[in-house]
C-alpha positions in Angstrom: 154.9 112.1 139.5 152.3 109.4 139.0 149.7 112.1 138.2 151.8 113.8 135.8 152.7 110.6 134.0 149.1 109.8 133.7 148.3 113.3 132.3 151.1 112.9 129.7 149.9 109.6 128.6 146.3 111.1 128.3 147.6 114.1 126.2 149.4 111.6 123.9 146.5 109.5 123.5 144.1 112.4 122.7 146.7 113.7 120.4 146.9 110.3 118.4 143.1 110.0 118.3 142.4 113.4 116.9 142.9 114.2 113.2 146.1 116.0 112.5 145.9 119.7 111.5 142.3 120.1 112.5 140.3 121.9 109.7 137.1 123.3 108.6 135.6 121.9 105.4 133.3 124.5 103.6 131.2 122.4 101.2 128.6 123.7 98.9 126.0 122.5 96.3 123.0 123.9 94.8 120.0 122.4 97.2 119.2 122.2 100.8 118.2 119.3 102.8 114.5 118.7 103.4 114.6 117.8 107.0 116.9 116.4 109.7 114.4 113.4 110.6 116.4 110.4 109.3 113.2 108.3 108.5 111.3 111.0 106.7 112.6 111.7 103.2 114.5 109.4 100.8 116.3 112.6 99.3 119.9 112.4 98.3 121.3 115.5 99.8 119.3 115.0 103.0 120.8 111.6 103.4 124.3 112.8 102.5 124.1 115.3 105.3 122.5 113.0 107.9 124.8 110.0 107.4 127.5 112.1 109.0 125.4 112.0 112.4 123.1 109.0 112.0 124.6 105.5 111.3 123.2 102.0 110.3 124.2 98.6 111.3 126.2 98.3 108.1 127.9 101.0 105.8 129.9 101.4 102.7 133.9 101.3 102.9 136.2 103.3 100.6 135.5 101.1 97.7 131.8 100.6 98.2 132.1 97.3 100.0 129.6 96.6 102.5 131.3 96.7 106.1 130.4 96.6 109.8 129.1 99.8 111.5 126.9 99.8 114.4 126.9 96.0 114.1 130.2 94.0 114.2 129.0 90.7 113.0 126.1 89.0 111.4 125.1 85.3 111.4 122.5 83.6 109.2 120.7 81.5 111.8 118.4 80.4 108.9 117.8 81.9 105.4 115.0 84.1 107.2 116.8 84.9 110.5 119.8 86.9 110.7 121.5 87.6 114.0 123.4 91.0 114.4 125.9 91.5 117.2 125.9 95.3 118.1 129.0 97.2 118.7 129.6 97.5 122.4 130.2 100.7 124.2 128.8 102.9 121.6 127.3 106.3 122.9 124.8 108.6 121.3 126.0 112.3 121.0 124.3 113.1 124.4 126.4 110.4 126.0 123.7 107.9 126.5 124.1 104.3 125.6 123.2 102.6 122.3 121.3 99.4 122.8 119.2 96.8 120.9 116.2 98.9 122.0 117.3 101.8 119.9 117.4 99.4 116.7 113.9 98.2 117.4 112.4 101.5 118.0 114.0 102.9 114.8 112.7 100.0 112.8 109.2 100.6 113.9 109.6 104.3 113.3 111.0 104.1 109.7 108.3 101.8 108.6 105.6 104.4 109.4 103.7 105.2 106.1 104.1 109.0 106.3 107.8 108.8 105.5 109.4 107.6 102.2 112.4 105.5 103.7 110.6 102.1 104.0 112.5 100.6 101.1 115.6 100.3 103.6 113.9 97.8 105.6 112.1 95.9 102.9 111.4 92.3 103.6 112.2 92.6 107.3 109.1 91.4 109.2 110.3 91.9 112.8 113.4 92.6 114.8 113.6 90.8 118.0 115.8 91.7 120.9 118.0 88.8 122.0 119.9 90.9 124.6 121.0 94.5 125.0 123.8 94.0 122.3 122.0 91.4 120.0 119.1 91.5 117.7 117.4 89.1 115.3 116.1 90.2 112.1 113.2 88.1 110.9 112.7 88.2 107.2 109.6 87.5 105.2 111.6 85.5 102.7 115.5 85.2 102.0 116.8 88.7 101.2 119.9 88.7 98.7 120.6 92.5 99.3 119.7 92.8 102.9 123.1 94.2 104.0 123.0 96.9 101.2 119.5 97.9 102.1 120.0 98.5 105.7 123.2 101.0 105.2 120.6 103.8 105.1 118.4 102.3 107.9 119.7 105.0 110.5 119.4 104.4 114.2 118.0 107.1 116.3 118.0 107.2 120.2 114.8 105.9 121.6 115.0 107.7 125.0 115.8 111.0 123.1 112.7 110.6 121.0 110.6 109.7 123.8 111.8 112.7 125.9 111.2 115.1 123.0 107.8 113.7 122.0 109.2 112.7 118.5 108.2 109.0 118.3 106.4 109.4 115.0 108.3 110.1 111.6 107.8 113.7 110.3 104.9 114.0 107.7 106.8 116.2 105.2 104.3 116.3 102.5 101.6 117.5 105.1 104.1 120.2 105.9 104.3 118.9 109.5 107.5 119.5 111.7 108.5 117.6 114.8 111.5 117.9 117.1 113.5 115.6 115.1 113.0 117.5 111.9 115.2 120.3 113.3 117.4 118.2 116.0 119.6 115.2 115.7 120.7 112.5 118.1 122.8 109.9 116.4 126.1 108.1 117.1 128.1 109.2 114.0 131.5 110.8 113.3 130.0 114.2 113.4 127.3 116.2 115.4 124.9 118.3 113.4 124.9 121.7 115.3 122.5 123.6 113.4 120.4 124.0 110.2 119.2 127.3 109.0 117.1 126.4 105.9 118.4 127.7 102.6 121.6 129.1 104.4 123.7 126.4 106.1 124.2 123.2 107.9 126.8 123.1 110.5 128.6 120.0 112.0 131.4 119.4 114.5 133.5 116.2 115.1 132.3 113.7 117.5 135.4 113.1 119.6 133.8 110.0 121.3 133.2 108.3 117.9 134.2 104.6 117.8 135.7 104.8 114.4 138.7 106.0 112.8 138.7 109.5 110.9 140.8 109.1 107.8 140.9 112.9 107.2 141.6 115.9 109.3 138.2 117.7 109.0 136.8 118.6 112.4 134.1 120.9 111.3 131.8 121.0 108.2 129.8 124.0 106.9 127.4 123.1 104.2 125.9 126.0 102.2 123.2 125.4 99.6 123.8 127.9 96.7 121.1 127.8 94.0 122.6 130.1 91.5 125.3 128.5 89.3 127.3 131.6 89.0 127.3 132.4 92.8 128.5 128.9 93.5 131.4 129.0 91.1 132.4 132.5 92.3 132.3 131.2 95.9 134.8 128.5 94.9 137.0 130.8 92.9 137.2 133.3 95.7 138.1 130.7 98.1 134.9 131.1 100.3 134.2 127.5 99.3 136.5 124.5 99.8 134.5 121.8 98.0 131.8 122.1 95.3 129.8 119.2 94.3 127.2 120.7 91.9 129.2 122.0 88.9 127.6 123.9 86.2 128.3 121.8 83.0 129.6 125.1 81.1 132.3 125.8 83.8 133.8 122.4 84.1 136.5 122.8 81.4 137.5 126.1 82.9 137.7 124.6 86.4 140.0 121.8 85.1 142.4 124.1 83.7 142.7 126.3 87.0 145.9 125.2 88.8 144.4 126.3 92.3 141.8 123.7 91.8 141.3 120.0 91.4 138.4 118.4 89.7 137.4 114.8 90.7 135.4 113.2 87.9 133.2 110.2 87.7 129.9 108.9 86.9 126.8 109.0 89.2 124.5 106.0 89.7 121.5 108.5 89.1 119.1 108.5 86.3 117.0 111.7 85.4 113.5 110.8 84.2 110.0 111.9 83.8 107.1 110.4 85.6 103.8 110.8 83.7 100.5 110.0 85.9 99.5 106.7 84.2 96.9 105.7 86.8 94.3 108.5 87.4 91.1 108.4 85.6 91.4 112.0 84.5 94.6 113.8 84.2 95.2 116.8 86.3 96.0 120.2 84.8 95.0 119.1 81.2 92.5 120.4 78.6 91.4 116.9 78.1 88.6 116.0 80.6 87.2 112.8 81.5 89.9 110.6 80.6 93.8 110.4 81.0 95.8 110.5 77.7 99.0 109.2 79.7 97.0 105.9 80.4 97.5 105.1 76.7 101.1 103.6 76.0 101.0 105.4 72.4 101.0 108.7 74.1 103.7 107.9 76.5 105.7 106.6 73.5 105.1 109.7 71.7 106.4 111.8 74.5 109.7 109.7 74.6 110.1 109.9 70.8 109.9 113.7 70.9 112.8 114.1 73.3 116.2 114.6 71.5 118.4 113.3 74.3 121.6 113.6 72.2 120.9 117.3 71.9 120.3 117.7 75.6 123.6 116.0 76.1 125.5 118.0 73.6 124.1 121.6 74.3 122.8 121.7 77.8 124.9 119.0 79.5 128.0 119.7 77.5 128.8 116.1 77.3 128.4 115.3 80.9 125.6 113.0 80.7 124.8 109.5 79.2 121.5 109.6 77.2 119.3 106.8 78.8 117.2 104.0 77.5 116.5 102.3 81.0 116.0 103.5 84.4 119.3 102.3 86.0 122.8 103.7 85.3 125.9 102.0 84.6 127.6 100.8 87.9 124.1 99.3 89.1 123.7 95.7 89.1 121.1 94.8 86.4 122.3 97.7 84.0 123.6 96.4 80.4 124.5 98.4 77.5 122.6 96.2 75.2 119.1 97.4 76.6 120.2 100.9 77.7 119.5 102.3 74.2 117.7 105.6 74.1 114.4 106.0 72.2 115.1 107.3 68.6 113.9 110.9 67.9 110.9 110.8 65.5 108.7 113.8 65.6 106.5 112.5 62.6 106.3 109.2 64.3 105.2 110.8 67.5 102.4 112.9 65.8 101.1 109.5 64.1 101.1 107.9 67.5 99.1 110.8 69.2 96.6 110.9 66.2 96.3 107.0 66.5 95.5 107.6 70.3 92.8 110.2 69.5 94.9 113.4 69.9 95.6 114.7 66.3 95.9 118.1 67.6 97.8 117.1 70.6 96.7 118.3 74.1 97.7 120.4 77.1 99.5 119.4 80.2 101.4 121.0 83.2 105.0 119.7 83.8 106.5 120.0 87.3 110.2 120.4 87.7 112.8 121.3 90.2 115.2 124.2 89.6 117.8 123.7 92.3 118.5 119.8 92.5 119.8 118.2 89.3 122.3 119.5 87.0 120.8 121.9 84.6 117.2 120.7 85.7 115.1 123.7 84.7 117.0 124.1 81.3 116.4 120.4 80.5 112.7 120.9 81.2 112.5 124.1 79.2 114.1 122.2 76.1 111.6 119.3 76.5 108.7 121.6 76.5 110.1 123.1 73.1 110.6 119.6 71.8 107.1 118.3 72.8 105.6 121.4 71.0 106.9 120.1 67.6 104.7 117.0 68.2 101.7 119.0 69.3 101.8 118.7 73.1 101.7 121.9 74.7 103.4 121.8 78.3 103.1 124.5 80.9 106.4 124.4 83.0 106.1 125.0 86.6 109.8 125.0 88.0 110.3 125.6 91.6 112.7 124.7 94.4 113.0 121.1 95.5 111.4 121.6 99.0 107.9 122.9 97.6 108.2 120.7 94.4 108.7 117.5 96.3 105.7 118.3 98.5 103.5 118.6 95.4 104.4 115.2 93.8 104.2 113.4 97.0 100.7 114.7 97.3 100.0 113.6 93.8 99.5 117.1 92.8 101.1 116.7 89.4 100.2 115.3 86.0 103.9 114.9 85.1 107.1 115.6 86.9 110.8 115.3 86.5 112.8 113.4 89.1 116.4 111.9 89.6 116.7 108.4 91.2 120.0 107.6 92.6 120.5 103.8 93.4 121.7 103.8 96.9 122.0 100.1 97.2 123.7 99.7 93.7 121.0 97.2 92.8 118.2 97.7 90.3 115.6 96.2 92.7 115.8 99.3 94.7 114.5 101.5 91.6 112.1 98.9 90.5 110.4 98.3 93.8 110.4 102.0 94.8 109.2 103.6 91.6 107.5 101.1 89.4 105.8 98.4 91.7 102.2 99.0 92.6 102.1 101.2 95.5 101.0 99.5 98.9 101.3 100.8 102.5 104.9 99.4 102.8 108.1 99.6 100.9 106.5 98.6 97.7 105.9 101.5 95.3 106.8 103.9 98.0 108.1 106.5 95.6 105.5 105.6 93.0 103.8 108.7 92.8 102.6 108.3 89.1 100.3 105.5 89.9 101.9 102.9 87.9 100.4 99.3 88.4 101.7 96.8 86.1 101.2 93.1 86.9 104.3 91.8 85.1 106.6 94.2 86.9 104.9 93.4 90.3 105.3 89.6 89.9 109.1 90.1 88.9 109.7 92.5 91.8 108.2 90.1 94.2 110.1 87.2 92.8 113.6 89.2 92.8 113.1 90.2 96.5 113.8 86.5 97.6 115.6 84.9 94.9 119.2 84.0 96.0 120.4 82.5 92.7 122.3 85.3 91.1 121.7 84.2 87.5 118.0 83.7 88.1 117.7 87.1 89.8 119.6 89.1 87.3 117.3 87.6 84.6 114.1 88.9 86.6 115.8 92.2 86.9 116.5 92.4 83.2 113.1 91.4 82.3 111.6 94.0 84.4 113.9 96.7 83.1 112.9 95.6 79.6 109.1 95.8 80.5 109.4 99.2 82.1 111.1 100.3 78.8 108.7 98.7 76.5 105.7 99.9 78.1 107.2 103.4 78.9 106.0 103.4 82.3 108.6 106.0 83.0 110.6 108.1 80.7 114.4 108.1 81.4 116.3 111.1 80.1 119.9 110.5 80.9 122.4 109.2 83.5 124.2 112.0 85.3 128.0 112.4 85.3 129.2 114.0 88.5 132.4 116.0 88.6 133.4 117.7 91.9 135.6 120.6 92.1 137.7 121.5 95.1 140.7 123.8 96.2 144.0 122.1 95.4 144.6 121.5 99.2 141.4 119.5 99.6 141.5 115.7 99.2 138.5 113.3 99.3 137.0 110.3 97.9 134.7 110.7 94.9 131.5 108.8 95.5 129.3 107.6 92.7 126.2 108.1 95.0 127.0 111.8 95.3 127.6 111.7 98.9 131.0 113.1 100.0 132.1 111.9 103.5 133.9 114.3 105.8 135.7 111.3 107.4 137.6 110.7 104.2 138.4 114.4 103.6 141.4 116.5 104.5 142.0 120.2 104.1 145.6 121.1 104.4 
């Protein structure tokens, strides 16, 4: 009888801990992940998938508030020493114990220069082990956004990495692979069970996860579908439950379909152009011996020749906000006052080009993804036509994100389109990553256009450690204004991000465009 009673109790406990009405979520979007190495590529889709399996010490809650994850508590021993108490009893997916050694190992791994994730540990000089469940972060200076930064500092099993000879972060731009680029060992709510590039990523629930599942999803199948028409057909036919890349021309039709629900909201992502401003000679141009983009007047001319309102109206069908600065509404530092787009003036652009020594314009190559952002290739095609009116002849090279990203990370582009989402919801993340002069650490780790501006550098370095909110926000504003005035980057628009799903699916809309299966139900 005692044994039967124990079994009955165990069965009830298992039933209570498991999600009700276990379900499979079939999720599709237009682009694939780049790797499964959590320290290699700061790429939104890659991060959105891997965050299901790899966790940080902190995480975002339902309302974007910072809350404990693999750490349960943090205490400021001093302004530059923060003690994190790690969650006890946590197991990796292979059943091995999570300890302080894994945090220190992952810190040393994410800092390696071949990856692009260093921004998430910016300002951390060292992580010291106090005991197996306690670590001290030693900071180079006070860090006002430390807890937000480390959300995407994902913890990997040290023992697993050692066993599988994957101590080093994957060098993606060199087309290198390691064991971690195809295999996963985290502590998160889902286990990634497979990845077939350009076909699917599969996940199953982790029954030993320490947290609470707020949905009933036990399996996730993520499918990258590049074609707009094919993605929509998959949703309408019932082959897909959730679609997070909606062609703008189909949104109204999907809203009107009683079998579907559309969740709408802004995304904290800005689509922009990055001209090579730092090379002595511009690649892939008919101008030899110098770099037209080094001249501010040329960059101004390019920006003045882009009709952002026309792109919003005809290509984006209203689902974008024409941008004047490099951060979107919802990001700390954004203000409507300075987020005013450059006015279209083709005659003014021609005069600026003539004044800069290019009365007949010049030729360049423009690199663009064709499966990453909403209507990315169409936007680039429109810009090529707009620039032609000012005399700039751009050859468009549009390709999938995987090969496109390898090119610009190898500085093999004279000008490229990219989108930058602000994972920390603070403008320092963009300024430090994209505009500060590139170093071997987090500074400028995504500055592949060779920007080096002493004013931005000074402001960036100051805001990293300024704890007075008013003073820090003034620094951010000045830096954003400087980037705008000098046209160091050319913002196009801030994306809106509607998601469509079958009427039996519920989930939380995320302005960072990261659906979470733990908040999703399929009934």
